[in-house]
All heavy atoms as an XYZ file, in Angstrom:
920
protein
N     102.046    -35.281   -189.908
C     103.154    -35.140   -190.850
C     104.378    -35.844   -190.362
O     105.333    -35.176   -190.201
C     103.296    -33.682   -191.273
C     104.127    -33.629   -192.483
S     104.407    -31.792   -192.960
C     103.255    -30.908   -191.943
N     104.336    -37.056   -189.905
C     105.595    -37.702   -189.411
C     106.182    -38.572   -190.528
O     105.477    -39.190   -191.255
C     105.199    -38.496   -188.167
O     104.379    -39.604   -188.517
N     107.410    -38.604   -190.390
C     108.199    -39.462   -191.319
C     108.810    -40.637   -190.563
O     109.048    -40.522   -189.363
C     109.367    -38.658   -191.964
O     110.139    -38.165   -190.968
C     108.904    -37.471   -192.794
N     108.937    -41.774   -191.214
C     109.466    -42.894   -190.532
C     110.990    -42.754   -190.065
O     111.672    -42.060   -190.826
C     109.444    -44.055   -191.532
C     109.426    -43.407   -192.900
C     108.686    -42.034   -192.572
N     111.241    -43.242   -188.954
C     112.701    -43.106   -188.440
C     113.501    -44.199   -189.019
O     113.087    -45.429   -189.051
C     112.718    -43.231   -186.915
O     111.707    -42.178   -186.353
C     114.006    -42.899   -186.297
N     114.630    -43.847   -189.598
C     115.557    -44.825   -190.151
C     116.448    -45.243   -189.053
O     116.956    -44.486   -188.276
C     116.395    -44.084   -191.334
C     115.480    -43.675   -192.407
N     114.829    -44.492   -193.218
C     115.029    -42.387   -192.768
C     114.146    -43.778   -194.122
N     114.258    -42.463   -193.803
N     116.779    -46.513   -189.034
C     117.717    -47.112   -188.013
C     119.047    -47.275   -188.631
O     119.280    -47.358   -189.805
C     117.132    -48.410   -187.599
C     115.925    -48.171   -186.756
C     115.394    -49.479   -186.202
N     114.231    -49.171   -185.305
C     114.007    -49.628   -184.144
N     114.915    -50.395   -183.476
N     112.933    -49.228   -183.542
N     120.002    -47.309   -187.734
C     121.385    -47.685   -188.117
C     121.532    -49.030   -188.644
O     120.880    -49.937   -188.174
C     122.390    -47.415   -186.949
C     122.593    -45.977   -186.473
C     123.436    -45.956   -185.237
C     123.155    -45.101   -187.499
N     122.467    -49.353   -189.632
C     122.602    -50.745   -190.055
C     123.143    -51.481   -188.805
O     123.814    -51.032   -187.906
C     123.780    -50.584   -190.991
C     123.802    -49.163   -191.538
C     123.200    -48.263   -190.373
N     122.850    -52.836   -188.808
C     123.150    -53.663   -187.632
C     124.672    -53.735   -187.503
O     125.162    -53.804   -186.361
C     122.582    -54.987   -187.882
C     123.193    -55.806   -189.052
C     122.763    -55.807   -190.230
C     124.271    -56.602   -188.989
N     123.520    -56.609   -191.017
C     124.469    -57.127   -190.264
C     125.118    -57.001   -187.958
C     125.600    -58.000   -190.597
C     126.179    -57.886   -188.284
C     126.436    -58.351   -189.614
N     125.481    -53.701   -188.528
C     126.861    -53.952   -188.395
C     127.542    -52.616   -187.770
O     128.534    -52.789   -187.051
C     127.561    -54.245   -189.710
C     127.219    -53.264   -190.814
C     127.875    -52.101   -191.057
C     126.133    -53.589   -191.715
C     127.519    -51.229   -191.979
C     125.799    -52.805   -192.808
C     126.468    -51.536   -192.922
O     126.160    -50.673   -193.841
N     126.935    -51.501   -187.909
C     127.461    -50.286   -187.241
C     127.158    -50.342   -185.720
O     128.149    -50.124   -184.973
C     126.686    -49.137   -187.787
O     126.856    -48.963   -189.181
C     127.151    -47.795   -187.176
N     126.085    -50.797   -185.379
C     125.733    -50.951   -183.851
C     126.568    -52.004   -183.321
O     127.208    -51.822   -182.186
C     124.193    -51.324   -183.765
C     123.926    -51.515   -182.220
C     123.364    -50.094   -184.252
N     126.826    -53.181   -184.015
C     127.556    -54.317   -183.377
C     129.046    -53.862   -183.350
O     129.619    -54.155   -182.257
C     127.449    -55.468   -184.335
C     128.413    -56.576   -183.989
C     125.952    -56.059   -184.246
N     129.510    -53.144   -184.362
C     130.908    -52.739   -184.341
C     131.143    -51.703   -183.105
O     132.170    -51.812   -182.415
N     130.256    -50.787   -183.083
C     130.386    -49.734   -181.960
C     130.245    -50.470   -180.607
O     131.026    -50.151   -179.681
C     129.327    -48.731   -182.109
N     129.374    -51.439   -180.427
C     129.204    -51.996   -179.249
C     130.402    -52.906   -178.892
O     130.811    -53.000   -177.704
C     127.893    -52.983   -179.215
N     131.082    -53.520   -179.882
C     132.256    -54.290   -179.645
C     133.446    -53.457   -179.133
O     134.103    -53.820   -178.177
C     132.675    -55.068   -180.956
N     133.544    -52.249   -179.774
C     134.643    -51.411   -179.355
C     134.358    -50.915   -177.926
O     135.277    -50.812   -177.097
C     134.791    -50.180   -180.328
C     135.653    -49.125   -179.753
C     135.315    -50.710   -181.645
N     133.155    -50.660   -177.553
C     132.853    -50.063   -176.264
C     133.003    -51.218   -175.212
O     133.485    -50.982   -174.111
C     131.364    -49.416   -176.244
C     131.376    -48.234   -177.116
C     130.917    -49.218   -174.793
C     129.918    -47.647   -177.336
N     132.592    -52.460   -175.595
C     132.844    -53.506   -174.656
C     134.299    -53.837   -174.462
O     134.748    -54.042   -173.271
C     132.138    -54.845   -175.136
C     132.544    -56.124   -174.391
C     130.640    -54.743   -175.046
N     135.099    -53.719   -175.444
C     136.518    -53.878   -175.295
C     137.137    -52.831   -174.431
O     138.005    -53.047   -173.685
C     137.193    -53.894   -176.752
S     136.862    -55.347   -177.703
N     136.605    -51.675   -174.621
C     137.059    -50.470   -173.787
C     136.748    -50.750   -172.338
O     137.535    -50.513   -171.333
C     136.361    -49.166   -174.212
C     136.755    -48.047   -173.439
C     138.037    -47.577   -173.357
C     135.846    -47.397   -172.566
C     138.457    -46.476   -172.604
C     136.161    -46.370   -171.767
C     137.457    -45.750   -171.810
N     135.591    -51.277   -172.025
C     135.127    -51.556   -170.703
C     136.011    -52.688   -170.124
O     136.524    -52.647   -168.952
N     136.407    -53.663   -170.948
C     137.219    -54.854   -170.392
C     138.700    -54.222   -170.167
O     139.315    -54.588   -169.213
C     137.459    -55.925   -171.573
C     138.364    -56.991   -171.160
C     138.276    -57.877   -170.169
C     139.620    -56.904   -171.854
C     139.145    -58.780   -169.803
C     140.689    -57.863   -171.571
C     140.458    -58.760   -170.544
O     141.394    -59.671   -170.267
N     139.128    -53.363   -170.968
C     140.467    -52.791   -170.810
C     140.466    -51.910   -169.606
O     141.457    -51.864   -168.811
C     140.861    -51.957   -172.082
C     142.235    -51.338   -172.052
C     143.300    -52.494   -171.989
C     142.510    -50.555   -173.313
N     139.434    -51.190   -169.292
C     139.401    -50.395   -168.031
C     139.386    -51.273   -166.849
O     140.179    -51.046   -165.989
C     138.025    -49.597   -167.988
S     138.066    -48.171   -169.168
N     138.751    -52.416   -166.839
C     138.772    -53.378   -165.785
C     140.142    -54.023   -165.655
O     140.688    -54.052   -164.549
C     137.621    -54.449   -165.941
C     137.582    -55.442   -164.904
C     138.567    -56.664   -165.075
O     138.818    -56.954   -166.182
N     138.824    -57.323   -164.016
N     140.815    -54.316   -166.757
C     142.087    -54.800   -166.719
C     143.154    -53.887   -166.197
O     143.969    -54.346   -165.348
C     142.511    -55.286   -168.146
C     143.874    -55.787   -168.213
C     144.300    -57.095   -167.892
C     144.868    -55.090   -168.867
C     145.501    -57.540   -167.962
C     146.134    -55.430   -168.908
C     146.481    -56.755   -168.498
N     143.088    -52.623   -166.588
C     144.009    -51.668   -166.046
C     143.830    -51.384   -164.646
O     144.811    -51.232   -163.864
C     143.800    -50.288   -166.892
C     144.407    -50.347   -168.251
S     144.347    -48.740   -168.979
C     145.375    -47.874   -167.927
N     142.583    -51.459   -164.181
C     142.308    -51.211   -162.686
C     142.888    -52.444   -161.876
O     143.593    -52.205   -160.838
C     140.861    -51.068   -162.400
C     140.454    -50.870   -160.980
C     141.064    -49.541   -160.512
C     138.884    -50.854   -160.900
N     142.714    -53.575   -162.405
C     143.252    -54.803   -161.694
C     144.815    -54.811   -161.668
O     145.436    -55.126   -160.694
C     142.772    -56.131   -162.242
O     143.197    -56.335   -163.483
N     145.381    -54.351   -162.818
C     146.867    -54.331   -162.947
C     147.417    -53.150   -162.034
O     148.487    -53.294   -161.476
C     147.341    -54.077   -164.421
C     147.265    -55.288   -165.181
C     148.283    -56.286   -164.699
C     148.322    -57.491   -165.542
N     149.202    -58.551   -165.015
N     146.749    -52.107   -161.909
C     147.233    -50.959   -161.113
C     147.301    -51.335   -159.687
O     148.060    -50.812   -158.887
C     146.370    -49.696   -161.344
O     145.158    -49.843   -160.746
N     146.424    -52.234   -159.294
C     146.432    -52.707   -157.876
C     147.522    -53.653   -157.584
O     147.928    -53.744   -156.380
C     145.033    -53.218   -157.483
C     143.832    -52.247   -157.586
C     142.501    -52.905   -157.258
C     144.041    -51.014   -156.573
N     147.841    -54.403   -158.535
C     148.867    -55.533   -158.299
C     150.313    -55.243   -158.915
O     151.221    -56.043   -158.692
C     148.395    -56.757   -158.869
O     148.250    -56.617   -160.316
C     147.054    -57.227   -158.247
N     150.502    -54.169   -159.627
C     151.826    -53.955   -160.337
C     152.742    -53.349   -159.333
O     152.476    -52.448   -158.472
C     151.585    -52.936   -161.403
C     152.674    -52.794   -162.495
C     152.734    -54.130   -163.226
C     152.282    -51.654   -163.436
N     154.000    -53.938   -159.330
C     155.026    -53.446   -158.422
C     155.696    -52.321   -159.083
O     155.643    -52.062   -160.212
C     156.002    -54.663   -158.228
C     155.439    -55.780   -157.500
C     156.491    -56.840   -157.210
N     157.372    -57.195   -158.271
C     157.388    -58.418   -158.988
N     156.513    -59.270   -158.766
N     158.258    -58.546   -160.012
N     156.571    -51.649   -158.200
C     157.116    -50.338   -158.698
C     158.244    -50.631   -159.710
O     158.485    -49.817   -160.581
C     157.761    -49.628   -157.493
N     158.842    -51.853   -159.742
C     159.991    -52.202   -160.657
C     159.410    -52.484   -162.047
O     160.181    -52.711   -162.888
C     160.886    -53.216   -160.054
C     160.153    -54.406   -159.822
O     158.979    -54.518   -159.665
O     160.915    -55.497   -159.714
N     158.076    -52.724   -162.189
C     157.449    -53.090   -163.366
C     156.709    -51.853   -164.038
O     155.632    -52.078   -164.634
C     156.541    -54.254   -163.198
C     157.209    -55.451   -162.788
C     156.176    -56.656   -162.646
O     155.052    -56.440   -162.403
O     156.644    -57.802   -162.622
N     157.238    -50.693   -163.785
C     156.589    -49.514   -164.261
C     156.570    -49.406   -165.863
O     155.629    -48.847   -166.451
C     157.416    -48.202   -163.850
C     156.814    -46.973   -164.226
C     155.477    -46.635   -163.619
O     155.104    -47.153   -162.528
N     154.563    -46.109   -164.419
N     157.480    -50.037   -166.557
C     157.461    -50.064   -167.995
C     156.215    -50.743   -168.562
O     155.733    -50.312   -169.619
C     158.675    -50.714   -168.519
C     158.853    -52.136   -168.289
C     158.345    -53.117   -169.242
C     159.391    -52.639   -167.023
C     158.427    -54.417   -168.965
C     159.515    -53.986   -166.924
C     159.052    -54.896   -167.788
N     155.671    -51.798   -167.844
C     154.514    -52.401   -168.256
C     153.297    -51.422   -168.150
O     152.433    -51.475   -169.022
C     154.206    -53.723   -167.447
C     155.174    -54.752   -167.809
C     154.824    -56.035   -167.039
N     155.900    -57.006   -167.373
C     155.893    -58.157   -166.739
N     154.958    -58.542   -165.885
N     156.864    -59.079   -167.024
N     153.272    -50.712   -167.078
C     152.156    -49.779   -166.889
C     152.202    -48.751   -168.050
O     151.072    -48.353   -168.505
C     152.339    -49.027   -165.506
C     151.236    -48.021   -165.382
C     151.369    -46.748   -165.520
C     149.872    -48.296   -165.088
N     150.215    -46.010   -165.207
C     149.314    -47.064   -165.076
C     149.100    -49.399   -165.012
C     147.925    -46.907   -164.776
C     147.721    -49.277   -164.671
C     147.118    -48.029   -164.611
N     153.384    -48.325   -168.479
C     153.438    -47.358   -169.611
C     152.904    -47.979   -170.867
O     152.181    -47.277   -171.558
C     154.893    -46.861   -169.766
C     155.520    -46.044   -168.693
O     154.578    -45.439   -167.902
O     156.661    -45.977   -168.516
N     153.163    -49.222   -171.111
C     152.560    -49.837   -172.339
C     151.046    -50.001   -172.240
O     150.435    -49.823   -173.231
C     153.220    -51.295   -172.447
C     154.727    -51.232   -172.924
C     155.262    -52.560   -173.067
N     156.618    -52.543   -173.351
C     157.469    -53.575   -173.291
N     157.020    -54.833   -173.043
N     158.673    -53.508   -173.487
N     150.590    -50.380   -171.166
C     149.201    -50.535   -170.894
C     148.488    -49.218   -171.117
O     147.422    -49.110   -171.703
C     148.911    -51.180   -169.551
C     149.414    -52.603   -169.454
C     147.368    -51.084   -169.192
C     149.340    -53.170   -168.129
N     149.084    -48.159   -170.503
C     148.518    -46.838   -170.672
C     148.468    -46.425   -172.138
O     147.447    -45.735   -172.516
C     149.245    -45.867   -169.803
C     148.624    -44.481   -169.613
C     147.223    -44.638   -168.915
C     149.448    -43.527   -168.753
N     149.446    -46.703   -172.895
C     149.550    -46.300   -174.358
C     148.405    -47.005   -175.070
O     147.725    -46.452   -175.855
C     150.917    -46.729   -174.850
C     151.114    -46.019   -176.314
S     152.802    -46.037   -176.855
C     153.231    -47.695   -176.649
N     148.176    -48.261   -174.814
C     147.185    -49.096   -175.387
C     145.793    -48.486   -175.004
O     144.854    -48.385   -175.719
C     147.244    -50.582   -175.114
C     148.487    -51.052   -175.729
C     146.025    -51.316   -175.500
C     148.797    -52.556   -175.369
N     145.747    -48.260   -173.722
C     144.498    -47.651   -173.167
C     144.090    -46.380   -173.953
O     142.847    -46.192   -174.258
C     144.567    -47.387   -171.697
C     143.440    -46.708   -171.133
C     142.205    -47.457   -170.799
C     143.399    -45.390   -170.851
C     141.068    -46.781   -170.255
C     142.319    -44.657   -170.264
C     141.149    -45.437   -170.098
N     144.973    -45.486   -174.189
C     144.678    -44.262   -174.835
C     144.254    -44.465   -176.323
O     143.275    -43.767   -176.804
C     145.938    -43.325   -174.823
C     146.177    -42.700   -173.528
O     145.213    -42.552   -172.752
N     147.408    -42.322   -173.204
N     144.766    -45.518   -176.917
C     144.269    -45.739   -178.305
C     142.946    -46.339   -178.320
O     142.077    -45.923   -179.168
C     145.279    -46.785   -179.022
N     142.680    -47.247   -177.395
C     141.306    -47.870   -177.303
C     140.317    -46.847   -176.930
O     139.179    -46.849   -177.312
C     141.273    -49.171   -176.422
C     139.929    -49.647   -176.331
C     142.235    -50.182   -177.011
N     140.727    -45.979   -175.977
C     139.789    -44.972   -175.488
C     139.348    -44.000   -176.630
O     138.263    -43.652   -176.751
C     140.490    -44.051   -174.458
C     139.633    -42.982   -173.856
C     140.363    -42.030   -172.938
O     141.595    -42.094   -172.821
N     139.672    -41.324   -172.204
N     140.392    -43.644   -177.534
C     140.040    -42.919   -178.704
C     139.044    -43.534   -179.557
O     138.065    -42.977   -180.116
C     141.340    -42.515   -179.373
O     142.254    -41.877   -178.591
C     141.072    -41.552   -180.635
N     139.215    -44.918   -179.842
C     138.303    -45.579   -180.686
C     136.963    -45.726   -180.077
O     135.881    -45.629   -180.811
C     138.943    -46.989   -181.081
C     140.062    -46.929   -182.030
S     140.591    -48.651   -182.564
C     141.100    -49.312   -181.042
N     136.874    -45.933   -178.759
C     135.606    -45.997   -178.065
C     134.826    -44.698   -178.101
O     133.621    -44.651   -178.387
C     135.797    -46.377   -176.625
N     135.557    -43.613   -178.047
C     134.894    -42.323   -178.088
C     134.409    -42.068   -179.534
O     133.242    -41.507   -179.745
C     135.838    -41.198   -177.678
N     135.242    -42.457   -180.563
C     134.729    -42.360   -181.944
C     133.576    -43.277   -182.195
O     132.567    -42.800   -182.927
C     135.877    -42.645   -182.804
N     133.557    -44.419   -181.692
C     132.357    -45.308   -181.890
C     131.120    -44.766   -181.384
O     130.081    -44.826   -181.900
C     132.715    -46.704   -181.365
N     131.286    -44.344   -180.064
C     130.075    -43.782   -179.445
C     129.619    -42.532   -180.203
O     128.387    -42.247   -180.409
C     130.449    -43.388   -178.005
C     129.214    -42.910   -177.068
C     128.241    -44.123   -176.983
C     129.757    -42.610   -175.704
N     130.559    -41.617   -180.679
C     130.174    -40.505   -181.491
C     129.515    -40.837   -182.804
O     128.582    -40.116   -183.266
N     129.918    -41.969   -183.404
C     129.267    -42.385   -184.685
C     127.819    -42.812   -184.449
O     126.945    -42.421   -185.081
C     130.072    -43.500   -185.261
C     129.269    -44.125   -186.374
C     131.405    -43.021   -185.898
N     127.688    -43.519   -183.378
C     126.311    -44.063   -183.075
C     125.397    -42.879   -182.746
O     124.290    -42.743   -183.264
C     126.382    -45.100   -181.956
C     124.993    -45.469   -181.457
C     126.994    -46.317   -182.384
N     125.787    -42.072   -181.802
C     124.996    -40.955   -181.347
C     124.907    -39.884   -182.433
O     123.820    -39.303   -182.681
C     125.508    -40.270   -180.101
C     125.458    -41.226   -178.883
C     126.125    -40.604   -177.596
C     124.113    -41.638   -178.514
N     125.999    -39.596   -183.098
C     125.948    -38.551   -184.136
C     125.187    -38.878   -185.298
O     124.344    -37.974   -185.858
N     125.163    -40.078   -185.674
C     124.332    -40.517   -186.870
C     122.835    -40.421   -186.589
O     122.103    -39.993   -187.331
C     124.773    -41.878   -187.334
O     126.210    -41.891   -187.640
C     124.010    -42.389   -188.521
N     122.525    -40.793   -185.353
C     121.097    -40.806   -184.875
C     120.630    -39.408   -184.875
O     119.483    -39.043   -185.428
C     120.950    -41.474   -183.531
O     121.530    -42.853   -183.581
C     119.507    -41.516   -183.185
N     121.395    -38.536   -184.250
C     120.929    -37.170   -184.188
C     120.958    -36.496   -185.549
O     119.955    -35.727   -185.840
C     122.006    -36.283   -183.241
C     121.737    -34.855   -183.381
C     121.846    -36.732   -181.790
N     121.862    -36.775   -186.389
C     121.864    -36.213   -187.786
C     120.683    -36.639   -188.597
O     120.085    -35.976   -189.367
C     123.183    -36.537   -188.434
C     123.400    -35.754   -189.752
C     123.486    -34.301   -189.604
O     123.657    -33.730   -188.503
N     123.193    -33.534   -190.630
N     120.320    -37.897   -188.473
C     119.181    -38.458   -189.194
C     117.935    -37.787   -188.711
O     117.089    -37.493   -189.517
C     119.034    -40.003   -188.902
C     120.034    -40.788   -189.762
C     119.900    -42.272   -189.477
O     119.148    -42.670   -188.557
N     120.587    -43.082   -190.226
N     117.723    -37.547   -187.485
C     116.508    -36.824   -186.996
C     116.473    -35.415   -187.582
O     115.453    -34.870   -187.941
C     116.444    -36.783   -185.490
N     117.597    -34.685   -187.618
C     117.705    -33.308   -188.093
C     117.333    -33.328   -189.607
O     116.545    -32.446   -190.062
C     119.039    -32.742   -187.895
C     119.357    -32.326   -186.525
C     120.763    -31.633   -186.488
N     120.896    -31.238   -185.118
C     122.077    -30.656   -184.740
N     123.102    -30.617   -185.554
N     122.290    -30.311   -183.502
N     117.884    -34.324   -190.389
C     117.612    -34.436   -191.803
C     116.068    -34.581   -192.074
O     115.439    -33.943   -192.913
C     118.482    -35.439   -192.505
C     117.998    -35.795   -193.817
C     119.890    -34.991   -192.520
N     115.448    -35.500   -191.260
C     114.101    -35.753   -191.481
C     113.209    -34.585   -191.160
O     112.267    -34.262   -191.948
C     113.609    -37.008   -190.504
C     114.253    -38.256   -191.022
C     113.958    -39.371   -190.015
O     113.227    -39.240   -188.916
O     114.382    -40.542   -190.308
N     113.531    -33.768   -190.130
C     112.716    -32.586   -189.795
C     113.027    -31.585   -190.950
O     112.019    -30.913   -191.295
C     113.248    -32.000   -188.506
C     112.751    -32.757   -187.335
C     112.902    -31.981   -186.045
N     114.258    -31.433   -185.858
C     115.170    -31.906   -185.049
N     114.820    -33.152   -184.441
N     116.379    -31.419   -184.962
N     114.152    -31.453   -191.424
C     114.450    -30.402   -192.531
C     113.685    -30.820   -193.774
O     113.194    -29.980   -194.511
C     115.950    -30.330   -192.812
N     113.652    -32.181   -194.032
C     112.948    -32.521   -195.358
C     111.471    -32.286   -195.177
O     110.786    -31.821   -196.159
C     113.159    -34.052   -195.569
C     114.563    -34.351   -196.056
C     114.835    -35.838   -196.267
O     114.092    -36.627   -195.723
O     115.869    -36.180   -196.849
N     110.906    -32.595   -193.998
C     109.512    -32.269   -193.729
C     109.153    -30.875   -193.853
O     108.171    -30.363   -194.429
C     109.054    -32.777   -192.349
N     110.060    -29.939   -193.330
C     109.907    -28.545   -193.361
C     109.931    -27.996   -194.798
O     109.321    -27.097   -195.341
C     110.896    -27.795   -192.449
C     110.667    -26.295   -192.277
C     111.642    -25.776   -191.259
C     111.488    -24.287   -191.063
N     112.259    -23.767   -190.069
N     110.891    -28.635   -195.538
C     111.104    -28.143   -196.965
C     109.890    -28.546   -197.769
O     109.426    -27.807   -198.709
C     112.386    -28.814   -197.576
N     109.259    -29.704   -197.527
C     108.044    -30.057   -198.178
C     106.896    -29.113   -197.967
O     106.229    -28.725   -198.840
C     107.615    -31.491   -197.898
C     108.570    -32.542   -198.430
O     109.424    -32.239   -199.301
O     108.586    -33.760   -197.858
N     106.750    -28.722   -196.704
C     105.726    -27.779   -196.396
C     105.928    -26.393   -197.045
O     105.039    -25.857   -197.659
C     105.592    -27.617   -194.850
C     104.714    -26.380   -194.489
C     105.029    -28.880   -194.212
N     107.240    -25.974   -197.023
C     107.563    -24.639   -197.658
C     107.373    -24.719   -199.095
O     107.001    -23.733   -199.738
C     108.903    -24.285   -197.234
C     108.960    -23.911   -195.777
O     107.994    -23.485   -195.209
N     110.169    -23.876   -195.220
N     107.667    -25.929   -199.806
C     107.495    -25.992   -201.267
C     106.031    -25.900   -201.635
O     105.658    -25.299   -202.562
C     108.080    -27.255   -201.699
N     105.234    -26.504   -200.813
C     103.769    -26.512   -201.082
C     103.260    -25.010   -200.939
O     102.486    -24.487   -201.727
C     102.999    -27.319   -200.081
O     103.472    -28.690   -200.253
C     101.522    -27.363   -200.332
N     103.637    -24.355   -199.886
C     103.363    -22.870   -199.716
C     103.779    -22.013   -200.786
O     103.088    -21.146   -201.237
C     103.761    -22.459   -198.383
C     103.170    -23.031   -197.166
C     103.785    -22.450   -195.834
C     102.889    -22.990   -194.664
N     103.495    -22.479   -193.409
N     105.060    -22.204   -201.201
C     105.644    -21.431   -202.306
C     104.807    -21.636   -203.637
O     104.588    -20.724   -204.357
C     107.089    -21.803   -202.498
N     104.419    -22.933   -203.889
C     103.557    -23.188   -205.103
C     102.295    -22.458   -205.077
O     101.857    -21.930   -206.086
C     103.469    -24.691   -205.298
N     101.559    -22.487   -203.910
C     100.449    -21.779   -203.724
C     100.459    -20.254   -203.969
O      99.744    -19.626   -204.688
C      99.791    -21.995   -202.412
C      99.160    -23.394   -202.280
C      98.473    -23.614   -200.953
C      97.897    -24.827   -200.705
N      97.239    -25.092   -199.405
N     101.601    -19.745   -203.464
C     101.856    -18.271   -203.546
C     102.149    -17.904   -204.962
O     101.682    -16.890   -205.523
C     102.947    -17.855   -202.526
N     102.896    -18.795   -205.594
C     103.250    -18.574   -207.093
C     101.973    -18.600   -207.917
O     101.799    -17.708   -208.854
C     104.238    -19.441   -207.522
C     104.786    -19.231   -208.905
O     105.066    -17.948   -209.171
O     104.895    -20.083   -209.712
N     101.128    -19.571   -207.699
C      99.951    -19.640   -208.500
C      99.018    -18.444   -208.239
O      98.383    -17.887   -209.144
C      99.185    -20.886   -208.131
N      98.898    -17.997   -206.957
C      98.154    -16.816   -206.636
C      98.637    -15.538   -207.301
O      98.032    -14.661   -207.844
C      98.035    -16.636   -205.132
N      99.963    -15.426   -207.331
C     100.612    -14.304   -207.932
C     100.338    -14.275   -209.448
O     100.055    -13.245   -210.062
C     102.013    -14.296   -207.687
C     102.915    -13.185   -208.351
C     102.554    -11.864   -207.694
C     104.378    -13.345   -208.023
N     100.414    -15.450   -210.101
C     100.046    -15.470   -211.534
C      98.607    -15.127   -211.860
O      98.302    -14.459   -212.826
C     100.361    -16.926   -212.115
C     101.841    -17.235   -212.164
C     102.145    -18.600   -212.660
O     101.194    -19.397   -212.940
N     103.378    -18.966   -212.730
N      97.773    -15.480   -210.939
C      96.329    -15.257   -211.077
C      96.077    -13.740   -210.950
O      95.336    -13.078   -211.659
C      95.477    -16.001   -210.106
C      93.961    -15.867   -210.276
C      93.493    -16.276   -211.648
C      93.300    -16.654   -209.293
N      96.798    -13.118   -209.988
C      96.641    -11.710   -209.682
C      97.148    -10.887   -210.823
O      96.585     -9.850   -211.252
C      97.253    -11.293   -208.367
C      96.548    -11.919   -207.050
C      97.484     -9.839   -208.162
C      97.136    -11.785   -205.853
N      98.297    -11.311   -211.397
C      98.738    -10.564   -212.530
C      97.857    -10.663   -213.752
O      97.923     -9.788   -214.566
C     100.215    -11.278   -213.001
C     101.321    -10.888   -212.028
O     101.203     -9.935   -211.313
O     102.325    -11.633   -212.093
N      97.146    -11.565   -213.838
C      96.080    -11.754   -214.933
C      94.851    -11.016   -214.638
O      93.992    -10.733   -215.627
N      94.645    -10.342   -213.451
C      93.381     -9.659   -213.216
C      93.488     -8.241   -213.871
O      94.576     -7.740   -214.094
C      93.202     -9.453   -211.780
C      92.846    -10.642   -210.919
C      92.774    -10.400   -209.447
C      91.666    -11.396   -211.388
N      92.354     -7.640   -214.143
C      92.291     -6.339   -214.717
C      92.569     -5.192   -213.778
O      92.504     -5.527   -212.469
C      90.855     -6.134   -215.326
C      90.619     -7.137   -216.307
C      89.267     -7.049   -216.944
O      88.379     -6.207   -216.442
N      88.898     -7.893   -218.003
N      92.871     -4.074   -214.068
C      93.201     -2.965   -213.107
C      92.059     -2.668   -212.323
O      90.970     -2.994   -212.629
C      93.705     -1.823   -214.044
C      93.260     -2.155   -215.469
C      93.094     -3.627   -215.478
N      92.239     -1.838   -211.190
C      91.203     -1.509   -210.335
C      90.118     -0.784   -211.058
O      90.310      0.150   -211.960
C      91.816     -0.575   -209.279
C      93.173     -0.917   -209.309
C      93.555     -1.447   -210.619
N      88.796     -0.895   -210.796
C      87.663     -0.265   -211.434
C      87.132     -1.176   -212.467
O      86.018     -0.856   -212.968
N      87.900     -2.073   -213.020
C      87.414     -2.914   -214.050
C      86.598     -4.093   -213.506
O      86.733     -4.252   -212.315
C      88.564     -3.474   -214.995
N      85.839     -4.690   -214.303
C      85.067     -5.761   -213.823
C      85.835     -7.032   -213.579
O      86.734     -7.385   -214.435
C      83.973     -6.137   -214.895
C      82.796     -5.164   -214.947
C      81.958     -5.274   -213.662
O      82.400     -4.908   -212.520
N      80.761     -5.877   -213.802
N      85.778     -7.728   -212.421
C      86.503     -8.907   -212.133
C      85.477     -9.921   -212.002
O      84.441     -9.861   -211.311
C      87.207     -8.747   -210.819
C      87.905    -10.098   -210.430
C      88.279     -7.597   -210.842
N      85.701    -10.953   -212.710
C      84.677    -12.087   -212.738
C      84.736    -12.810   -211.372
O      85.806    -12.907   -210.725
C      84.978    -13.019   -213.867
O      86.118    -13.750   -213.677
N      83.635    -13.464   -211.083
C      83.518    -14.180   -209.858
C      84.416    -15.429   -209.950
O      84.908    -15.973   -208.936
C      82.029    -14.526   -209.536
C      81.324    -13.358   -209.036
O      81.926    -12.350   -208.455
N      80.040    -13.363   -209.140
N      84.658    -15.905   -211.166
C      85.438    -17.023   -211.296
C      86.928    -16.810   -210.910
O      87.509    -17.633   -210.282
C      85.274    -17.650   -212.720
N      87.384    -15.664   -211.288
C      88.739    -15.291   -210.847
C      88.888    -15.195   -209.476
O      89.904    -15.602   -208.822
C      89.120    -13.993   -211.556
C      89.254    -14.057   -213.054
O      89.489    -15.183   -213.583
O      89.246    -12.994   -213.781
N      87.915    -14.530   -208.823
C      87.962    -14.385   -207.344
C      87.893    -15.736   -206.567
O      88.675    -16.074   -205.685
C      86.777    -13.471   -206.857
C      86.773    -13.435   -205.291
C      87.057    -12.044   -207.368
N      87.002    -16.599   -207.197
C      86.846    -17.921   -206.612
C      88.160    -18.797   -206.837
O      88.561    -19.526   -205.956
C      85.734    -18.668   -207.233
N      88.780    -18.621   -207.918
C      90.118    -19.383   -208.156
C      91.152    -18.901   -207.227
O      91.918    -19.682   -206.664
C      90.506    -19.045   -209.748
O      89.636    -19.565   -210.515
N      91.208    -17.517   -206.975
C      92.295    -16.978   -206.100
C      91.908    -17.446   -204.684
O      92.858    -17.809   -203.974
C      92.147    -15.489   -206.182
C      93.261    -14.757   -205.265
C      94.607    -15.107   -205.687
C      93.085    -13.252   -205.361
N      90.748    -17.535   -204.222
C      90.496    -18.010   -202.980
C      90.676    -19.430   -202.819
O      91.261    -19.918   -201.733
C      88.950    -17.673   -202.632
N      90.512    -20.221   -203.790
C      90.815    -21.629   -203.768
C      92.265    -21.884   -203.705
O      92.686    -22.790   -202.903
C      90.166    -22.355   -204.961
N      93.078    -21.084   -204.319
C      94.514    -21.317   -204.335
C      95.175    -20.978   -202.979
O      95.987    -21.552   -202.395
C      95.188    -20.463   -205.464
C      94.928    -21.007   -206.762
C      96.703    -20.325   -205.191
C      95.313    -20.158   -207.953
N      94.562    -19.845   -202.420
C      95.123    -19.363   -201.042
C      94.758    -20.253   -199.914
O      95.300    -20.013   -198.888
C      94.739    -17.843   -200.786
C      95.376    -16.950   -201.887
C      94.800    -15.540   -201.610
C      96.793    -16.967   -201.857
N      93.804    -21.013   -200.052
C      93.397    -21.938   -198.880
C      94.295    -23.126   -198.729
O      94.975    -23.607   -199.298
C      91.893    -22.475   -199.128
C      90.999    -21.415   -198.929
C      89.584    -21.929   -199.068
N      88.725    -20.800   -199.094
C      87.512    -20.769   -199.503
N      86.975    -21.883   -199.796
N      86.810    -19.687   -199.544
């Protein structure tokens, strides 16, 4: 009882990958600047750090979208499969209940057809 796995749209993956690549480039850029920046150019470091924080937030959100969507899709698929199984079981139980309600009280003759119907429903 497996359901097909749905994939993310290509533009979501490409967009998330672009943000993550930009974040990696920015990390490399900041590292190289931190090694060569003089003390009197501290204001440049502050600007770079502000940009880094903004890009870091977008990279974390992009990664969260990719991973979160994948995890959520798997959960939804499992829940749908479980709901289908439970709906089938509930329909069988309801049919058996209706058949039992139609049976005669104890001591009365019960036809073999009623018992066979009940057994077929419960299987």
